[in-house]
N, C-alpha and C positions, 0 to 999 in steps of 0.2 A: 501196650500200644493200642490206640484206637484204630479200628478197621472199618471200612465201608462194607456194604452188603456183598460186594464181589470178593471180599477177603484181602484186598490190597490195602496197603497203608495209606492213610490220608496224608496229603502234603503237610509238611511241618507247620506252615502258616495256619492251616485250618485246625490242626491238632492243638496248637498253642491256644487258639481262641476257644476251642471246646473245653480245654483244661481250665480256662479262666471262668468257665460257666457262662459263656456268651455265644450260644449257637446262632443267634441272629446276626452276629458279626461275621460268621462264616458265610452266610447268604450274601451279606453286603460285600464281602471281599470278592465273591465271585463276579459281582457286577462292576466293581471298581478296582480291578486287580492291580494296576500300576500305582494308583494312589495309595491303596492299601499296603502294598509292598514297601512304599516309602515310609509309611507310618510304623510298620512293623520293624523296619531297620532302625528307626529312632528308638523304639521300645527296647530293642536289643542293646543299643548303646546305653540307654538308661539302666538296664539291668546290670551293666558292668561299668557304671559311671566312674567309679574310683580308679579304674584302669585307663580311662580315656585321657589323653594328654590335654593340658590346660587350653591350648589353642582350639582344639576340637570342642571342648566343653563350652567355650565362649561362642563358637559358631553355632553350636546346638542351642544355646540360650537365645541367640538372635533369631534363629529359625522358629523356635517355640514361641517367642514373644510376638511374632508376626501373626499368629492365629491362636489366641488365648483359649477359645472354645475347644479347638482341636487338642491343644496341649492339656487341657483338663481331662479330656478323654484318654489321652496317652498316659497321663499320670494314674488314672484309674486302672489301666491295663498293667502298668508297672506295679501298682499295689497288688493286683491279682497275681502277677508272676512271683512277687516276693512272698506273698501268702502261701502260694503253692509250694515254693521252695522250703519255706519255714515248716510247713506241715509234713513235708517229705522226710525231714530229719529232725532229730531232737539233739541239739547240741548248743554250744555257745553261739555258733553261727546263726542258728534259727532265732535265738533271742535278739541278735543284732539285726536280723531281717525284720523282726517285729518292731524294733525301735525305729528302723528305717521307714516302716509303714506309717508310724506316728508322725515322723518328720515330713513325709510326703503329704500326709493329710493336712498338716499345718501349712505347707506350701500351697495346697489347693485353696485353703481358706484365705491366705494372703492374696492369691491371684483373684479371688472373688471380691475381696474388699478393695484391692488396689489395681484394677485392670489397666489403668492408664500408666502404671509404673511396672508393668509386667517384666520389662527387660531388666530393670534393677533388681526386682524380686528374684527372677530366675538366675541372673548373674551371681548374686549373693549365695543362692542355694547351690548352684553348680560348683562354685569355688570352694565351698565348705563341705561338700559331700565326702 
């Protein structure tokens, strides 16, 4: 567990970002705490997308389609989280996580190519995850 200079545990949000190798995001999260908490909540849903009910997936797709640039950032965080999980264990699950990373990278490419169709691209992805 990461600790600060006082020996106390870092908040889970900051620890998560450091584990992704993104210390700059920790600083940003301190300045934009409520907005950052909302983004982190979305990433947590993404990390467990297969367990999220269909209605919530479609609502998540709609929210993500409203800001494609932010969604691209969230997808990078999701990839980082999956990568960290895959590296923490060697099993069939880690292989599935690596396949998931490839699928998310394809989604990011589709969003770059078809930003005006972001909702359709995201709906299709979230329905098939």
